[in-house]
VEXKOLLO-923973 format. One record per residue (C-alpha): residue number from 1; x, y, z. Coordinates in steps of 0.1 Angstrom, whole numbers, m for minus. Example, Ala and Ser with C-alpha at 12.3 -4.5 7.8 and 13.67 -1.06 7.14 Angstrom:
<atoms>
<atom><nr>1</nr><xx>123</xx><yy>m45</yy><zz>78</zz></atom>
<atom><nr>2</nr><xx>137</xx><yy>m11</yy><zz>71</zz></atom>
</atoms>
This chain:
<atoms>
<atom><nr>1</nr><xx>263</xx><yy>21</yy><zz>m62</zz></atom>
<atom><nr>2</nr><xx>225</xx><yy>24</yy><zz>m61</zz></atom>
<atom><nr>3</nr><xx>202</xx><yy>53</yy><zz>m48</zz></atom>
<atom><nr>4</nr><xx>166</xx><yy>48</yy><zz>m31</zz></atom>
<atom><nr>5</nr><xx>145</xx><yy>73</yy><zz>m21</zz></atom>
<atom><nr>6</nr><xx>119</xx><yy>73</yy><zz>8</zz></atom>
<atom><nr>7</nr><xx>86</xx><yy>90</yy><zz>2</zz></atom>
<atom><nr>8</nr><xx>90</xx><yy>127</yy><zz>m6</zz></atom>
<atom><nr>9</nr><xx>128</xx><yy>125</yy><zz>m13</zz></atom>
<atom><nr>10</nr><xx>123</xx><yy>115</yy><zz>m49</zz></atom>
<atom><nr>11</nr><xx>137</xx><yy>148</yy><zz>m62</zz></atom>
<atom><nr>12</nr><xx>168</xx><yy>150</yy><zz>m39</zz></atom>
<atom><nr>13</nr><xx>175</xx><yy>114</yy><zz>m46</zz></atom>
<atom><nr>14</nr><xx>173</xx><yy>119</yy><zz>m84</zz></atom>
<atom><nr>15</nr><xx>197</xx><yy>150</yy><zz>m81</zz></atom>
<atom><nr>16</nr><xx>220</xx><yy>128</yy><zz>m58</zz></atom>
<atom><nr>17</nr><xx>221</xx><yy>97</yy><zz>m81</zz></atom>
<atom><nr>18</nr><xx>228</xx><yy>122</yy><zz>m111</zz></atom>
<atom><nr>19</nr><xx>261</xx><yy>138</yy><zz>m93</zz></atom>
<atom><nr>20</nr><xx>272</xx><yy>103</yy><zz>m81</zz></atom>
<atom><nr>21</nr><xx>265</xx><yy>86</yy><zz>m117</zz></atom>
<atom><nr>22</nr><xx>246</xx><yy>62</yy><zz>m97</zz></atom>
<atom><nr>23</nr><xx>216</xx><yy>42</yy><zz>m106</zz></atom>
<atom><nr>24</nr><xx>182</xx><yy>48</yy><zz>m91</zz></atom>
<atom><nr>25</nr><xx>165</xx><yy>17</yy><zz>m71</zz></atom>
<atom><nr>26</nr><xx>128</xx><yy>17</yy><zz>m67</zz></atom>
<atom><nr>27</nr><xx>107</xx><yy>7</yy><zz>m36</zz></atom>
<atom><nr>28</nr><xx>71</xx><yy>8</yy><zz>m25</zz></atom>
<atom><nr>29</nr><xx>59</xx><yy>21</yy><zz>7</zz></atom>
<atom><nr>30</nr><xx>25</xx><yy>11</yy><zz>18</zz></atom>
<atom><nr>31</nr><xx>8</xx><yy>27</yy><zz>47</zz></atom>
<atom><nr>32</nr><xx>m20</xx><yy>4</yy><zz>60</zz></atom>
<atom><nr>33</nr><xx>m53</xx><yy>20</yy><zz>74</zz></atom>
<atom><nr>34</nr><xx>m40</xx><yy>15</yy><zz>111</zz></atom>
<atom><nr>35</nr><xx>m11</xx><yy>32</yy><zz>103</zz></atom>
<atom><nr>36</nr><xx>15</xx><yy>4</yy><zz>99</zz></atom>
<atom><nr>37</nr><xx>38</xx><yy>7</yy><zz>69</zz></atom>
<atom><nr>38</nr><xx>49</xx><yy>m20</yy><zz>46</zz></atom>
<atom><nr>39</nr><xx>82</xx><yy>m16</yy><zz>24</zz></atom>
<atom><nr>40</nr><xx>90</xx><yy>m37</yy><zz>m6</zz></atom>
<atom><nr>41</nr><xx>121</xx><yy>m35</yy><zz>m26</zz></atom>
<atom><nr>42</nr><xx>114</xx><yy>m34</yy><zz>m63</zz></atom>
<atom><nr>43</nr><xx>150</xx><yy>m31</yy><zz>m76</zz></atom>
<atom><nr>44</nr><xx>171</xx><yy>m58</yy><zz>m59</zz></atom>
<atom><nr>45</nr><xx>204</xx><yy>m42</yy><zz>m49</zz></atom>
<atom><nr>46</nr><xx>224</xx><yy>m78</yy><zz>m50</zz></atom>
<atom><nr>47</nr><xx>259</xx><yy>m70</yy><zz>m41</zz></atom>
<atom><nr>48</nr><xx>257</xx><yy>m32</yy><zz>m45</zz></atom>
<atom><nr>49</nr><xx>266</xx><yy>m7</yy><zz>m19</zz></atom>
<atom><nr>50</nr><xx>233</xx><yy>15</yy><zz>m18</zz></atom>
<atom><nr>51</nr><xx>223</xx><yy>48</yy><zz>m1</zz></atom>
<atom><nr>52</nr><xx>188</xx><yy>54</yy><zz>10</zz></atom>
<atom><nr>53</nr><xx>176</xx><yy>90</yy><zz>9</zz></atom>
<atom><nr>54</nr><xx>156</xx><yy>102</yy><zz>38</zz></atom>
<atom><nr>55</nr><xx>155</xx><yy>139</yy><zz>52</zz></atom>
<atom><nr>56</nr><xx>145</xx><yy>135</yy><zz>87</zz></atom>
<atom><nr>57</nr><xx>122</xx><yy>164</yy><zz>93</zz></atom>
<atom><nr>58</nr><xx>92</xx><yy>151</yy><zz>112</zz></atom>
<atom><nr>59</nr><xx>115</xx><yy>120</yy><zz>124</zz></atom>
<atom><nr>60</nr><xx>90</xx><yy>105</yy><zz>146</zz></atom>
<atom><nr>61</nr><xx>68</xx><yy>98</yy><zz>118</zz></atom>
<atom><nr>62</nr><xx>95</xx><yy>85</yy><zz>92</zz></atom>
<atom><nr>63</nr><xx>120</xx><yy>65</yy><zz>114</zz></atom>
<atom><nr>64</nr><xx>103</xx><yy>29</yy><zz>115</zz></atom>
<atom><nr>65</nr><xx>96</xx><yy>30</yy><zz>77</zz></atom>
<atom><nr>66</nr><xx>131</xx><yy>40</yy><zz>70</zz></atom>
<atom><nr>67</nr><xx>145</xx><yy>14</yy><zz>95</zz></atom>
<atom><nr>68</nr><xx>124</xx><yy>m13</yy><zz>77</zz></atom>
<atom><nr>69</nr><xx>137</xx><yy>m1</yy><zz>43</zz></atom>
<atom><nr>70</nr><xx>171</xx><yy>m5</yy><zz>55</zz></atom>
<atom><nr>71</nr><xx>163</xx><yy>m39</yy><zz>67</zz></atom>
<atom><nr>72</nr><xx>146</xx><yy>m50</yy><zz>34</zz></atom>
<atom><nr>73</nr><xx>178</xx><yy>m36</yy><zz>14</zz></atom>
<atom><nr>74</nr><xx>201</xx><yy>m58</yy><zz>34</zz></atom>
<atom><nr>75</nr><xx>178</xx><yy>m88</yy><zz>31</zz></atom>
<atom><nr>76</nr><xx>177</xx><yy>m82</yy><zz>m7</zz></atom>
<atom><nr>77</nr><xx>215</xx><yy>m85</yy><zz>m7</zz></atom>
<atom><nr>78</nr><xx>228</xx><yy>m50</yy><zz>m5</zz></atom>
<atom><nr>79</nr><xx>266</xx><yy>m50</yy><zz>1</zz></atom>
<atom><nr>80</nr><xx>262</xx><yy>m20</yy><zz>24</zz></atom>
<atom><nr>81</nr><xx>235</xx><yy>4</yy><zz>34</zz></atom>
<atom><nr>82</nr><xx>242</xx><yy>39</yy><zz>38</zz></atom>
<atom><nr>83</nr><xx>219</xx><yy>66</yy><zz>51</zz></atom>
<atom><nr>84</nr><xx>219</xx><yy>103</yy><zz>31</zz></atom>
<atom><nr>85</nr><xx>200</xx><yy>123</yy><zz>55</zz></atom>
<atom><nr>86</nr><xx>199</xx><yy>160</yy><zz>43</zz></atom>
<atom><nr>87</nr><xx>186</xx><yy>172</yy><zz>73</zz></atom>
<atom><nr>88</nr><xx>195</xx><yy>151</yy><zz>105</zz></atom>
<atom><nr>89</nr><xx>170</xx><yy>154</yy><zz>134</zz></atom>
<atom><nr>90</nr><xx>174</xx><yy>155</yy><zz>172</zz></atom>
<atom><nr>91</nr><xx>209</xx><yy>171</yy><zz>171</zz></atom>
<atom><nr>92</nr><xx>198</xx><yy>200</yy><zz>190</zz></atom>
<atom><nr>93</nr><xx>188</xx><yy>177</yy><zz>221</zz></atom>
<atom><nr>94</nr><xx>224</xx><yy>174</yy><zz>228</zz></atom>
<atom><nr>95</nr><xx>226</xx><yy>179</yy><zz>266</zz></atom>
<atom><nr>96</nr><xx>204</xx><yy>175</yy><zz>293</zz></atom>
<atom><nr>97</nr><xx>188</xx><yy>209</yy><zz>298</zz></atom>
<atom><nr>98</nr><xx>165</xx><yy>199</yy><zz>329</zz></atom>
<atom><nr>99</nr><xx>168</xx><yy>172</yy><zz>355</zz></atom>
<atom><nr>100</nr><xx>152</xx><yy>140</yy><zz>342</zz></atom>
<atom><nr>101</nr><xx>156</xx><yy>146</yy><zz>307</zz></atom>
<atom><nr>102</nr><xx>176</xx><yy>122</yy><zz>282</zz></atom>
<atom><nr>103</nr><xx>203</xx><yy>133</yy><zz>256</zz></atom>
<atom><nr>104</nr><xx>182</xx><yy>124</yy><zz>225</zz></atom>
<atom><nr>105</nr><xx>210</xx><yy>130</yy><zz>200</zz></atom>
<atom><nr>106</nr><xx>230</xx><yy>104</yy><zz>215</zz></atom>
<atom><nr>107</nr><xx>201</xx><yy>77</yy><zz>215</zz></atom>
<atom><nr>108</nr><xx>190</xx><yy>87</yy><zz>181</zz></atom>
<atom><nr>109</nr><xx>226</xx><yy>85</yy><zz>165</zz></atom>
<atom><nr>110</nr><xx>231</xx><yy>50</yy><zz>183</zz></atom>
<atom><nr>111</nr><xx>198</xx><yy>38</yy><zz>168</zz></atom>
<atom><nr>112</nr><xx>209</xx><yy>49</yy><zz>132</zz></atom>
<atom><nr>113</nr><xx>242</xx><yy>31</yy><zz>138</zz></atom>
<atom><nr>114</nr><xx>226</xx><yy>m1</yy><zz>142</zz></atom>
<atom><nr>115</nr><xx>209</xx><yy>m1</yy><zz>110</zz></atom>
<atom><nr>116</nr><xx>233</xx><yy>20</yy><zz>85</zz></atom>
<atom><nr>117</nr><xx>268</xx><yy>14</yy><zz>76</zz></atom>
<atom><nr>118</nr><xx>274</xx><yy>50</yy><zz>70</zz></atom>
<atom><nr>119</nr><xx>258</xx><yy>84</yy><zz>70</zz></atom>
<atom><nr>120</nr><xx>260</xx><yy>115</yy><zz>52</zz></atom>
<atom><nr>121</nr><xx>242</xx><yy>147</yy><zz>60</zz></atom>
<atom><nr>122</nr><xx>243</xx><yy>186</yy><zz>57</zz></atom>
<atom><nr>123</nr><xx>252</xx><yy>208</yy><zz>83</zz></atom>
<atom><nr>124</nr><xx>237</xx><yy>189</yy><zz>114</zz></atom>
<atom><nr>125</nr><xx>234</xx><yy>212</yy><zz>147</zz></atom>
<atom><nr>126</nr><xx>267</xx><yy>204</yy><zz>163</zz></atom>
<atom><nr>127</nr><xx>266</xx><yy>229</yy><zz>190</zz></atom>
<atom><nr>128</nr><xx>279</xx><yy>213</yy><zz>221</zz></atom>
<atom><nr>129</nr><xx>292</xx><yy>179</yy><zz>203</zz></atom>
<atom><nr>130</nr><xx>328</xx><yy>183</yy><zz>189</zz></atom>
<atom><nr>131</nr><xx>319</xx><yy>155</yy><zz>162</zz></atom>
<atom><nr>132</nr><xx>291</xx><yy>135</yy><zz>148</zz></atom>
<atom><nr>133</nr><xx>312</xx><yy>104</yy><zz>159</zz></atom>
<atom><nr>134</nr><xx>302</xx><yy>111</yy><zz>195</zz></atom>
<atom><nr>135</nr><xx>266</xx><yy>101</yy><zz>186</zz></atom>
<atom><nr>136</nr><xx>269</xx><yy>80</yy><zz>154</zz></atom>
<atom><nr>137</nr><xx>301</xx><yy>57</yy><zz>160</zz></atom>
<atom><nr>138</nr><xx>304</xx><yy>45</yy><zz>121</zz></atom>
<atom><nr>139</nr><xx>317</xx><yy>62</yy><zz>90</zz></atom>
<atom><nr>140</nr><xx>301</xx><yy>97</yy><zz>86</zz></atom>
<atom><nr>141</nr><xx>306</xx><yy>129</yy><zz>65</zz></atom>
<atom><nr>142</nr><xx>292</xx><yy>161</yy><zz>72</zz></atom>
<atom><nr>143</nr><xx>291</xx><yy>186</yy><zz>43</zz></atom>
<atom><nr>144</nr><xx>286</xx><yy>224</yy><zz>48</zz></atom>
<atom><nr>145</nr><xx>261</xx><yy>243</yy><zz>30</zz></atom>
<atom><nr>146</nr><xx>279</xx><yy>275</yy><zz>34</zz></atom>
<atom><nr>147</nr><xx>292</xx><yy>278</yy><zz>m2</zz></atom>
<atom><nr>148</nr><xx>257</xx><yy>272</yy><zz>m17</zz></atom>
<atom><nr>149</nr><xx>243</xx><yy>299</yy><zz>8</zz></atom>
<atom><nr>150</nr><xx>272</xx><yy>325</yy><zz>m3</zz></atom>
<atom><nr>151</nr><xx>266</xx><yy>318</yy><zz>m40</zz></atom>
<atom><nr>152</nr><xx>230</xx><yy>324</yy><zz>m35</zz></atom>
<atom><nr>153</nr><xx>234</xx><yy>358</yy><zz>m15</zz></atom>
<atom><nr>154</nr><xx>262</xx><yy>370</yy><zz>m40</zz></atom>
<atom><nr>155</nr><xx>236</xx><yy>365</yy><zz>m71</zz></atom>
<atom><nr>156</nr><xx>206</xx><yy>379</yy><zz>m53</zz></atom>
<atom><nr>157</nr><xx>216</xx><yy>405</yy><zz>m27</zz></atom>
<atom><nr>158</nr><xx>236</xx><yy>439</yy><zz>m35</zz></atom>
<atom><nr>159</nr><xx>258</xx><yy>451</yy><zz>m7</zz></atom>
<atom><nr>160</nr><xx>248</xx><yy>423</yy><zz>19</zz></atom>
<atom><nr>161</nr><xx>252</xx><yy>427</yy><zz>56</zz></atom>
<atom><nr>162</nr><xx>248</xx><yy>394</yy><zz>75</zz></atom>
<atom><nr>163</nr><xx>231</xx><yy>392</yy><zz>106</zz></atom>
<atom><nr>164</nr><xx>230</xx><yy>358</yy><zz>129</zz></atom>
<atom><nr>165</nr><xx>198</xx><yy>357</yy><zz>153</zz></atom>
<atom><nr>166</nr><xx>219</xx><yy>344</yy><zz>180</zz></atom>
<atom><nr>167</nr><xx>255</xx><yy>336</yy><zz>195</zz></atom>
<atom><nr>168</nr><xx>247</xx><yy>301</yy><zz>182</zz></atom>
<atom><nr>169</nr><xx>245</xx><yy>311</yy><zz>146</zz></atom>
<atom><nr>170</nr><xx>280</xx><yy>328</yy><zz>146</zz></atom>
<atom><nr>171</nr><xx>297</xx><yy>297</yy><zz>130</zz></atom>
<atom><nr>172</nr><xx>274</xx><yy>294</yy><zz>102</zz></atom>
<atom><nr>173</nr><xx>272</xx><yy>335</yy><zz>97</zz></atom>
<atom><nr>174</nr><xx>310</xx><yy>338</yy><zz>98</zz></atom>
<atom><nr>175</nr><xx>316</xx><yy>309</yy><zz>73</zz></atom>
<atom><nr>176</nr><xx>291</xx><yy>324</yy><zz>48</zz></atom>
<atom><nr>177</nr><xx>304</xx><yy>360</yy><zz>54</zz></atom>
<atom><nr>178</nr><xx>340</xx><yy>349</yy><zz>46</zz></atom>
<atom><nr>179</nr><xx>328</xx><yy>333</yy><zz>13</zz></atom>
<atom><nr>180</nr><xx>307</xx><yy>366</yy><zz>4</zz></atom>
<atom><nr>181</nr><xx>331</xx><yy>391</yy><zz>17</zz></atom>
<atom><nr>182</nr><xx>305</xx><yy>407</yy><zz>35</zz></atom>
<atom><nr>183</nr><xx>304</xx><yy>423</yy><zz>70</zz></atom>
<atom><nr>184</nr><xx>286</xx><yy>402</yy><zz>98</zz></atom>
<atom><nr>185</nr><xx>274</xx><yy>402</yy><zz>135</zz></atom>
<atom><nr>186</nr><xx>249</xx><yy>386</yy><zz>155</zz></atom>
<atom><nr>187</nr><xx>222</xx><yy>395</yy><zz>178</zz></atom>
<atom><nr>188</nr><xx>220</xx><yy>388</yy><zz>216</zz></atom>
<atom><nr>189</nr><xx>190</xx><yy>365</yy><zz>222</zz></atom>
<atom><nr>190</nr><xx>170</xx><yy>359</yy><zz>257</zz></atom>
<atom><nr>191</nr><xx>146</xx><yy>332</yy><zz>251</zz></atom>
<atom><nr>192</nr><xx>112</xx><yy>334</yy><zz>270</zz></atom>
<atom><nr>193</nr><xx>96</xx><yy>302</yy><zz>259</zz></atom>
<atom><nr>194</nr><xx>92</xx><yy>278</yy><zz>229</zz></atom>
<atom><nr>195</nr><xx>77</xx><yy>306</yy><zz>209</zz></atom>
<atom><nr>196</nr><xx>89</xx><yy>339</yy><zz>226</zz></atom>
<atom><nr>197</nr><xx>123</xx><yy>356</yy><zz>224</zz></atom>
<atom><nr>198</nr><xx>138</xx><yy>388</yy><zz>231</zz></atom>
<atom><nr>199</nr><xx>169</xx><yy>400</yy><zz>207</zz></atom>
<atom><nr>200</nr><xx>189</xx><yy>429</yy><zz>208</zz></atom>
<atom><nr>201</nr><xx>216</xx><yy>443</yy><zz>181</zz></atom>
<atom><nr>202</nr><xx>249</xx><yy>458</yy><zz>191</zz></atom>
<atom><nr>203</nr><xx>260</xx><yy>491</yy><zz>174</zz></atom>
<atom><nr>204</nr><xx>245</xx><yy>488</yy><zz>140</zz></atom>
<atom><nr>205</nr><xx>250</xx><yy>522</yy><zz>127</zz></atom>
<atom><nr>206</nr><xx>282</xx><yy>512</yy><zz>109</zz></atom>
<atom><nr>207</nr><xx>261</xx><yy>491</yy><zz>85</zz></atom>
<atom><nr>208</nr><xx>235</xx><yy>515</yy><zz>73</zz></atom>
<atom><nr>209</nr><xx>228</xx><yy>515</yy><zz>39</zz></atom>
<atom><nr>210</nr><xx>237</xx><yy>479</yy><zz>33</zz></atom>
<atom><nr>211</nr><xx>208</xx><yy>451</yy><zz>28</zz></atom>
<atom><nr>212</nr><xx>206</xx><yy>430</yy><zz>60</zz></atom>
<atom><nr>213</nr><xx>205</xx><yy>390</yy><zz>55</zz></atom>
<atom><nr>214</nr><xx>195</xx><yy>370</yy><zz>84</zz></atom>
<atom><nr>215</nr><xx>214</xx><yy>338</yy><zz>81</zz></atom>
<atom><nr>216</nr><xx>206</xx><yy>305</yy><zz>104</zz></atom>
<atom><nr>217</nr><xx>212</xx><yy>269</yy><zz>102</zz></atom>
<atom><nr>218</nr><xx>175</xx><yy>259</yy><zz>110</zz></atom>
<atom><nr>219</nr><xx>142</xx><yy>276</yy><zz>107</zz></atom>
<atom><nr>220</nr><xx>118</xx><yy>260</yy><zz>129</zz></atom>
<atom><nr>221</nr><xx>92</xx><yy>282</yy><zz>146</zz></atom>
<atom><nr>222</nr><xx>109</xx><yy>310</yy><zz>132</zz></atom>
<atom><nr>223</nr><xx>104</xx><yy>333</yy><zz>164</zz></atom>
<atom><nr>224</nr><xx>140</xx><yy>342</yy><zz>166</zz></atom>
<atom><nr>225</nr><xx>143</xx><yy>352</yy><zz>132</zz></atom>
<atom><nr>226</nr><xx>109</xx><yy>371</yy><zz>136</zz></atom>
<atom><nr>227</nr><xx>123</xx><yy>391</yy><zz>165</zz></atom>
<atom><nr>228</nr><xx>156</xx><yy>397</yy><zz>146</zz></atom>
<atom><nr>229</nr><xx>136</xx><yy>411</yy><zz>114</zz></atom>
<atom><nr>230</nr><xx>115</xx><yy>433</yy><zz>137</zz></atom>
<atom><nr>231</nr><xx>147</xx><yy>445</yy><zz>154</zz></atom>
<atom><nr>232</nr><xx>163</xx><yy>454</yy><zz>122</zz></atom>
<atom><nr>233</nr><xx>135</xx><yy>471</yy><zz>107</zz></atom>
<atom><nr>234</nr><xx>130</xx><yy>493</yy><zz>138</zz></atom>
<atom><nr>235</nr><xx>166</xx><yy>504</yy><zz>134</zz></atom>
<atom><nr>236</nr><xx>156</xx><yy>518</yy><zz>99</zz></atom>
<atom><nr>237</nr><xx>171</xx><yy>489</yy><zz>80</zz></atom>
<atom><nr>238</nr><xx>155</xx><yy>476</yy><zz>47</zz></atom>
<atom><nr>239</nr><xx>133</xx><yy>446</yy><zz>46</zz></atom>
<atom><nr>240</nr><xx>160</xx><yy>418</yy><zz>55</zz></atom>
<atom><nr>241</nr><xx>162</xx><yy>385</yy><zz>35</zz></atom>
<atom><nr>242</nr><xx>164</xx><yy>355</yy><zz>55</zz></atom>
<atom><nr>243</nr><xx>188</xx><yy>325</yy><zz>43</zz></atom>
<atom><nr>244</nr><xx>188</xx><yy>293</yy><zz>62</zz></atom>
<atom><nr>245</nr><xx>201</xx><yy>256</yy><zz>56</zz></atom>
<atom><nr>246</nr><xx>173</xx><yy>237</yy><zz>70</zz></atom>
<atom><nr>247</nr><xx>136</xx><yy>251</yy><zz>64</zz></atom>
<atom><nr>248</nr><xx>115</xx><yy>231</yy><zz>88</zz></atom>
<atom><nr>249</nr><xx>90</xx><yy>261</yy><zz>91</zz></atom>
<atom><nr>250</nr><xx>68</xx><yy>246</yy><zz>119</zz></atom>
<atom><nr>251</nr><xx>32</xx><yy>257</yy><zz>121</zz></atom>
<atom><nr>252</nr><xx>29</xx><yy>294</yy><zz>110</zz></atom>
<atom><nr>253</nr><xx>64</xx><yy>300</yy><zz>107</zz></atom>
<atom><nr>254</nr><xx>68</xx><yy>313</yy><zz>73</zz></atom>
<atom><nr>255</nr><xx>38</xx><yy>336</yy><zz>75</zz></atom>
<atom><nr>256</nr><xx>51</xx><yy>349</yy><zz>109</zz></atom>
<atom><nr>257</nr><xx>84</xx><yy>359</yy><zz>91</zz></atom>
<atom><nr>258</nr><xx>66</xx><yy>374</yy><zz>61</zz></atom>
<atom><nr>259</nr><xx>44</xx><yy>394</yy><zz>88</zz></atom>
<atom><nr>260</nr><xx>75</xx><yy>406</yy><zz>103</zz></atom>
<atom><nr>261</nr><xx>88</xx><yy>421</yy><zz>72</zz></atom>
<atom><nr>262</nr><xx>114</xx><yy>396</yy><zz>56</zz></atom>
<atom><nr>263</nr><xx>114</xx><yy>404</yy><zz>21</zz></atom>
<atom><nr>264</nr><xx>126</xx><yy>372</yy><zz>8</zz></atom>
<atom><nr>265</nr><xx>131</xx><yy>337</yy><zz>21</zz></atom>
<atom><nr>266</nr><xx>158</xx><yy>312</yy><zz>7</zz></atom>
<atom><nr>267</nr><xx>166</xx><yy>279</yy><zz>22</zz></atom>
<atom><nr>268</nr><xx>184</xx><yy>247</yy><zz>7</zz></atom>
<atom><nr>269</nr><xx>166</xx><yy>218</yy><zz>m7</zz></atom>
<atom><nr>270</nr><xx>175</xx><yy>195</yy><zz>28</zz></atom>
<atom><nr>271</nr><xx>138</xx><yy>198</yy><zz>34</zz></atom>
<atom><nr>272</nr><xx>113</xx><yy>198</yy><zz>3</zz></atom>
<atom><nr>273</nr><xx>91</xx><yy>229</yy><zz>5</zz></atom>
<atom><nr>274</nr><xx>85</xx><yy>260</yy><zz>m18</zz></atom>
<atom><nr>275</nr><xx>115</xx><yy>283</yy><zz>m5</zz></atom>
<atom><nr>276</nr><xx>138</xx><yy>254</yy><zz>m13</zz></atom>
<atom><nr>277</nr><xx>158</xx><yy>272</yy><zz>m39</zz></atom>
<atom><nr>278</nr><xx>193</xx><yy>263</yy><zz>m30</zz></atom>
<atom><nr>279</nr><xx>203</xx><yy>231</yy><zz>m44</zz></atom>
<atom><nr>280</nr><xx>231</xx><yy>210</yy><zz>m21</zz></atom>
<atom><nr>281</nr><xx>227</xx><yy>175</yy><zz>m37</zz></atom>
<atom><nr>282</nr><xx>261</xx><yy>181</yy><zz>m55</zz></atom>
<atom><nr>283</nr><xx>277</xx><yy>189</yy><zz>m19</zz></atom>
<atom><nr>284</nr><xx>261</xx><yy>158</yy><zz>m4</zz></atom>
<atom><nr>285</nr><xx>274</xx><yy>137</yy><zz>m33</zz></atom>
<atom><nr>286</nr><xx>310</xx><yy>148</yy><zz>m25</zz></atom>
<atom><nr>287</nr><xx>304</xx><yy>138</yy><zz>10</zz></atom>
<atom><nr>288</nr><xx>294</xx><yy>103</yy><zz>0</zz></atom>
<atom><nr>289</nr><xx>322</xx><yy>99</yy><zz>m24</zz></atom>
<atom><nr>290</nr><xx>345</xx><yy>107</yy><zz>7</zz></atom>
<atom><nr>291</nr><xx>331</xx><yy>78</yy><zz>25</zz></atom>
<atom><nr>292</nr><xx>337</xx><yy>53</yy><zz>m2</zz></atom>
<atom><nr>293</nr><xx>369</xx><yy>41</yy><zz>13</zz></atom>
<atom><nr>294</nr><xx>359</xx><yy>40</yy><zz>48</zz></atom>
<atom><nr>295</nr><xx>326</xx><yy>17</yy><zz>46</zz></atom>
<atom><nr>296</nr><xx>343</xx><yy>m16</yy><zz>38</zz></atom>
<atom><nr>297</nr><xx>357</xx><yy>m24</yy><zz>72</zz></atom>
<atom><nr>298</nr><xx>326</xx><yy>m10</yy><zz>92</zz></atom>
<atom><nr>299</nr><xx>299</xx><yy>m29</yy><zz>77</zz></atom>
<atom><nr>300</nr><xx>271</xx><yy>m42</yy><zz>98</zz></atom>
<atom><nr>301</nr><xx>271</xx><yy>m82</yy><zz>100</zz></atom>
</atoms>
């Protein structure tokens, strides 16, 4: 097996290759002044199964170069081409919320399936989808970051009380709470717009004296977590920590969280950024190993 990294993913790819006992492959990615991209494979993968590592935050900018790289690897003789996407984009658009919209998750997954033999990712946002196979009809592995989040909380927060910012977060908060042995709840949320939400916390008195930890799968604009932090502080709790799987931090999200009173932010390294202090490369490597027997019969022609 050989592991290649798209630009910005070199660190994660190195850790993944180490965990897999795989060789690193090299490629060059040249962006022309007009914005077009040329991908060149420098280490030919003749006869090898390969994984291309690309976290799909900012997917519209990354997608075409990623597909060109998959094609180049196949043209250079790769036996199979898999995608290791620590963060898998577009999964939140899993239904038609308003008339005239398209279900982006379905089309994005189908597009990836036309270019990759397999897919391994970390905690995609499967809220209304029962399985990743509904949008990616090829061998796929989902790994869950809950053990890594729980380990970080156990090592860094005394007497934690876990709080999900909304009902959708319950699946992630409950899993982390079970592994930490900490109590948990989630807030009720009313979304007023893309950057405005209202939250409320049911009876919180039973958890007084514990340190609140906000837990979520994705931090994007951060407005839900900002409202949750403000609510906890207003109820007399200490400054909460914020722990999440995917730290997208769109716009001023990080600054807004700190301004709202969040004491510490810790996210996994599915998206490279300064708060990515929780390593999930070992977990994703296990997911890729689980696919090793399933890819053979499902390779692209």
